[in-house]
Biotite code that builds the C-alpha atoms (Angstrom):
import biotite.structure as struc

atoms = struc.array([
    struc.Atom([62.032, 16.141, -23.731], chain_id="A", res_id=1, res_name="MET", atom_name="CA", element="C"),
    struc.Atom([64.577, 15.971, -26.573], chain_id="A", res_id=2, res_name="ALA", atom_name="CA", element="C"),
    struc.Atom([63.834, 12.249, -26.914], chain_id="A", res_id=3, res_name="GLY", atom_name="CA", element="C"),
    struc.Atom([60.141, 12.996, -27.242], chain_id="A", res_id=4, res_name="CYS", atom_name="CA", element="C"),
    struc.Atom([60.724, 15.587, -29.950], chain_id="A", res_id=5, res_name="ILE", atom_name="CA", element="C"),
    struc.Atom([63.033, 13.254, -31.896], chain_id="A", res_id=6, res_name="ALA", atom_name="CA", element="C"),
    struc.Atom([60.568, 10.360, -31.629], chain_id="A", res_id=7, res_name="LEU", atom_name="CA", element="C"),
    struc.Atom([57.643, 12.561, -32.691], chain_id="A", res_id=8, res_name="CYS", atom_name="CA", element="C"),
    struc.Atom([59.578, 13.880, -35.689], chain_id="A", res_id=9, res_name="GLU", atom_name="CA", element="C"),
    struc.Atom([60.588, 10.355, -36.705], chain_id="A", res_id=10, res_name="SER", atom_name="CA", element="C"),
    struc.Atom([57.004, 9.091, -36.466], chain_id="A", res_id=11, res_name="ILE", atom_name="CA", element="C"),
    struc.Atom([55.732, 12.091, -38.439], chain_id="A", res_id=12, res_name="ARG", atom_name="CA", element="C"),
    struc.Atom([58.333, 11.355, -41.140], chain_id="A", res_id=13, res_name="GLU", atom_name="CA", element="C"),
    struc.Atom([57.420, 7.665, -41.119], chain_id="A", res_id=14, res_name="LEU", atom_name="CA", element="C"),
    struc.Atom([53.729, 8.456, -41.570], chain_id="A", res_id=15, res_name="LEU", atom_name="CA", element="C"),
    struc.Atom([54.664, 10.727, -44.474], chain_id="A", res_id=16, res_name="GLY", atom_name="CA", element="C"),
    struc.Atom([56.383, 7.783, -46.153], chain_id="A", res_id=17, res_name="LEU", atom_name="CA", element="C"),
    struc.Atom([53.650, 5.233, -45.486], chain_id="A", res_id=18, res_name="LEU", atom_name="CA", element="C"),
    struc.Atom([50.456, 7.231, -45.963], chain_id="A", res_id=19, res_name="VAL", atom_name="CA", element="C"),
    struc.Atom([49.538, 9.268, -49.021], chain_id="A", res_id=20, res_name="ASP", atom_name="CA", element="C"),
    struc.Atom([49.386, 13.016, -48.514], chain_id="A", res_id=21, res_name="GLU", atom_name="CA", element="C"),
    struc.Atom([45.628, 13.488, -49.173], chain_id="A", res_id=22, res_name="PRO", atom_name="CA", element="C"),
    struc.Atom([44.810, 10.890, -46.508], chain_id="A", res_id=23, res_name="THR", atom_name="CA", element="C"),
    struc.Atom([47.185, 12.493, -44.000], chain_id="A", res_id=24, res_name="LEU", atom_name="CA", element="C"),
    struc.Atom([45.693, 15.916, -44.712], chain_id="A", res_id=25, res_name="LYS", atom_name="CA", element="C"),
    struc.Atom([42.254, 14.408, -44.123], chain_id="A", res_id=26, res_name="GLY", atom_name="CA", element="C"),
    struc.Atom([43.486, 13.431, -40.653], chain_id="A", res_id=27, res_name="PHE", atom_name="CA", element="C"),
    struc.Atom([44.605, 17.016, -39.978], chain_id="A", res_id=28, res_name="GLY", atom_name="CA", element="C"),
    struc.Atom([48.236, 16.860, -41.119], chain_id="A", res_id=29, res_name="TYR", atom_name="CA", element="C"),
    struc.Atom([50.435, 18.854, -40.613], chain_id="A", res_id=30, res_name="PRO", atom_name="CA", element="C"),
    struc.Atom([48.637, 20.712, -37.796], chain_id="A", res_id=31, res_name="ASP", atom_name="CA", element="C"),
    struc.Atom([47.457, 17.784, -35.646], chain_id="A", res_id=32, res_name="LYS", atom_name="CA", element="C"),
    struc.Atom([49.804, 16.301, -33.050], chain_id="A", res_id=33, res_name="PRO", atom_name="CA", element="C"),
    struc.Atom([51.644, 13.198, -34.222], chain_id="A", res_id=34, res_name="VAL", atom_name="CA", element="C"),
    struc.Atom([49.955, 10.936, -31.652], chain_id="A", res_id=35, res_name="ASP", atom_name="CA", element="C"),
    struc.Atom([46.523, 11.828, -33.067], chain_id="A", res_id=36, res_name="GLU", atom_name="CA", element="C"),
    struc.Atom([47.709, 11.263, -36.644], chain_id="A", res_id=37, res_name="LEU", atom_name="CA", element="C"),
    struc.Atom([49.166, 7.880, -35.733], chain_id="A", res_id=38, res_name="LEU", atom_name="CA", element="C"),
    struc.Atom([45.959, 6.847, -33.961], chain_id="A", res_id=39, res_name="GLU", atom_name="CA", element="C"),
    struc.Atom([43.853, 7.984, -36.941], chain_id="A", res_id=40, res_name="ALA", atom_name="CA", element="C"),
    struc.Atom([45.940, 5.854, -39.327], chain_id="A", res_id=41, res_name="VAL", atom_name="CA", element="C"),
    struc.Atom([45.612, 2.815, -37.052], chain_id="A", res_id=42, res_name="ILE", atom_name="CA", element="C"),
    struc.Atom([41.828, 3.288, -36.789], chain_id="A", res_id=43, res_name="ARG", atom_name="CA", element="C"),
    struc.Atom([41.516, 3.727, -40.564], chain_id="A", res_id=44, res_name="ARG", atom_name="CA", element="C"),
    struc.Atom([43.238, 0.362, -40.941], chain_id="A", res_id=45, res_name="CYS", atom_name="CA", element="C"),
    struc.Atom([40.616, -1.249, -38.710], chain_id="A", res_id=46, res_name="GLY", atom_name="CA", element="C"),
    struc.Atom([42.579, -1.550, -35.482], chain_id="A", res_id=47, res_name="HIS", atom_name="CA", element="C"),
    struc.Atom([42.356, 0.041, -32.041], chain_id="A", res_id=48, res_name="SER", atom_name="CA", element="C"),
    struc.Atom([45.254, 2.246, -30.922], chain_id="A", res_id=49, res_name="PRO", atom_name="CA", element="C"),
    struc.Atom([46.764, 1.997, -27.447], chain_id="A", res_id=50, res_name="ALA", atom_name="CA", element="C"),
    struc.Atom([44.665, 3.739, -24.822], chain_id="A", res_id=51, res_name="SER", atom_name="CA", element="C"),
    struc.Atom([45.876, 6.839, -22.957], chain_id="A", res_id=52, res_name="PRO", atom_name="CA", element="C"),
    struc.Atom([44.497, 5.130, -19.837], chain_id="A", res_id=53, res_name="ASP", atom_name="CA", element="C"),
    struc.Atom([47.064, 2.334, -20.174], chain_id="A", res_id=54, res_name="ASP", atom_name="CA", element="C"),
    struc.Atom([50.208, 4.215, -21.243], chain_id="A", res_id=55, res_name="TYR", atom_name="CA", element="C"),
    struc.Atom([51.965, 7.521, -20.735], chain_id="A", res_id=56, res_name="ASN", atom_name="CA", element="C"),
    struc.Atom([52.469, 9.686, -23.828], chain_id="A", res_id=57, res_name="TYR", atom_name="CA", element="C"),
    struc.Atom([55.871, 8.288, -24.910], chain_id="A", res_id=58, res_name="MET", atom_name="CA", element="C"),
    struc.Atom([54.924, 4.671, -24.264], chain_id="A", res_id=59, res_name="ASP", atom_name="CA", element="C"),
    struc.Atom([51.664, 5.174, -26.175], chain_id="A", res_id=60, res_name="ARG", atom_name="CA", element="C"),
    struc.Atom([53.614, 6.552, -29.149], chain_id="A", res_id=61, res_name="LEU", atom_name="CA", element="C"),
    struc.Atom([55.864, 3.504, -29.041], chain_id="A", res_id=62, res_name="ARG", atom_name="CA", element="C"),
    struc.Atom([52.993, 1.024, -28.645], chain_id="A", res_id=63, res_name="GLU", atom_name="CA", element="C"),
    struc.Atom([51.077, 2.616, -31.506], chain_id="A", res_id=64, res_name="ASN", atom_name="CA", element="C"),
    struc.Atom([54.205, 2.628, -33.684], chain_id="A", res_id=65, res_name="SER", atom_name="CA", element="C"),
    struc.Atom([54.667, -1.050, -32.909], chain_id="A", res_id=66, res_name="LYS", atom_name="CA", element="C"),
    struc.Atom([51.013, -1.613, -33.812], chain_id="A", res_id=67, res_name="LEU", atom_name="CA", element="C"),
    struc.Atom([51.539, 0.255, -37.073], chain_id="A", res_id=68, res_name="LEU", atom_name="CA", element="C"),
    struc.Atom([54.457, -2.034, -37.912], chain_id="A", res_id=69, res_name="PHE", atom_name="CA", element="C"),
    struc.Atom([52.908, -5.324, -36.828], chain_id="A", res_id=70, res_name="THR", atom_name="CA", element="C"),
    struc.Atom([49.278, -5.130, -37.937], chain_id="A", res_id=71, res_name="VAL", atom_name="CA", element="C"),
    struc.Atom([49.103, -2.324, -40.456], chain_id="A", res_id=72, res_name="VAL", atom_name="CA", element="C"),
    struc.Atom([52.320, -2.950, -42.382], chain_id="A", res_id=73, res_name="ILE", atom_name="CA", element="C"),
    struc.Atom([52.472, -6.669, -41.493], chain_id="A", res_id=74, res_name="ASP", atom_name="CA", element="C"),
    struc.Atom([56.029, -7.193, -42.669], chain_id="A", res_id=75, res_name="ASP", atom_name="CA", element="C"),
    struc.Atom([57.964, -10.155, -41.286], chain_id="A", res_id=76, res_name="ASN", atom_name="CA", element="C"),
    struc.Atom([61.317, -8.366, -41.588], chain_id="A", res_id=77, res_name="ALA", atom_name="CA", element="C"),
    struc.Atom([60.017, -5.502, -39.444], chain_id="A", res_id=78, res_name="VAL", atom_name="CA", element="C"),
    struc.Atom([58.537, -7.949, -36.923], chain_id="A", res_id=79, res_name="LYS", atom_name="CA", element="C"),
    struc.Atom([61.951, -9.604, -36.647], chain_id="A", res_id=80, res_name="THR", atom_name="CA", element="C"),
    struc.Atom([63.568, -6.208, -36.076], chain_id="A", res_id=81, res_name="LEU", atom_name="CA", element="C"),
    struc.Atom([61.043, -5.470, -33.314], chain_id="A", res_id=82, res_name="LEU", atom_name="CA", element="C"),
    struc.Atom([62.129, -8.652, -31.529], chain_id="A", res_id=83, res_name="ASN", atom_name="CA", element="C"),
    struc.Atom([65.745, -7.472, -31.502], chain_id="A", res_id=84, res_name="ASN", atom_name="CA", element="C"),
    struc.Atom([65.553, -3.670, -31.320], chain_id="A", res_id=85, res_name="GLN", atom_name="CA", element="C"),
    struc.Atom([63.528, -0.954, -29.634], chain_id="A", res_id=86, res_name="THR", atom_name="CA", element="C"),
    struc.Atom([60.640, 0.628, -31.516], chain_id="A", res_id=87, res_name="VAL", atom_name="CA", element="C"),
    struc.Atom([62.680, 3.844, -31.717], chain_id="A", res_id=88, res_name="ASP", atom_name="CA", element="C"),
    struc.Atom([65.539, 1.960, -33.418], chain_id="A", res_id=89, res_name="GLU", atom_name="CA", element="C"),
    struc.Atom([63.178, 0.233, -35.853], chain_id="A", res_id=90, res_name="VAL", atom_name="CA", element="C"),
    struc.Atom([61.593, 3.558, -36.850], chain_id="A", res_id=91, res_name="ILE", atom_name="CA", element="C"),
    struc.Atom([65.034, 5.044, -37.539], chain_id="A", res_id=92, res_name="LEU", atom_name="CA", element="C"),
    struc.Atom([66.077, 1.897, -39.440], chain_id="A", res_id=93, res_name="HIS", atom_name="CA", element="C"),
    struc.Atom([62.994, 2.053, -41.691], chain_id="A", res_id=94, res_name="VAL", atom_name="CA", element="C"),
    struc.Atom([63.570, 5.769, -42.313], chain_id="A", res_id=95, res_name="LEU", atom_name="CA", element="C"),
    struc.Atom([67.223, 5.108, -43.242], chain_id="A", res_id=96, res_name="ARG", atom_name="CA", element="C"),
    struc.Atom([66.158, 2.374, -45.672], chain_id="A", res_id=97, res_name="LEU", atom_name="CA", element="C"),
    struc.Atom([63.566, 4.635, -47.251], chain_id="A", res_id=98, res_name="ALA", atom_name="CA", element="C"),
    struc.Atom([66.169, 7.345, -47.832], chain_id="A", res_id=99, res_name="LYS", atom_name="CA", element="C"),
    struc.Atom([68.780, 5.033, -49.346], chain_id="A", res_id=100, res_name="SER", atom_name="CA", element="C"),
])
């Protein structure tokens, strides 16, 4: 459960860095659960988020985070990181870079 909370907080922070506040508020931020916010951002960018039928909650968060990095952000450096690290590690890496 602690891993879920940490991942959710990291994704929420990541969305706060990547998406402007009025858009996030339009999606229901800060009251909506992070999985719904993440899916709304992915849909807004013209892509389909991972289905709850195919993944459990944690795996869906990770798949949708990966989708955010690979198709929404489309950054080769991040794609390279995803080949060598877990999604959780990449999220933390991006957050560290943003804070430095």
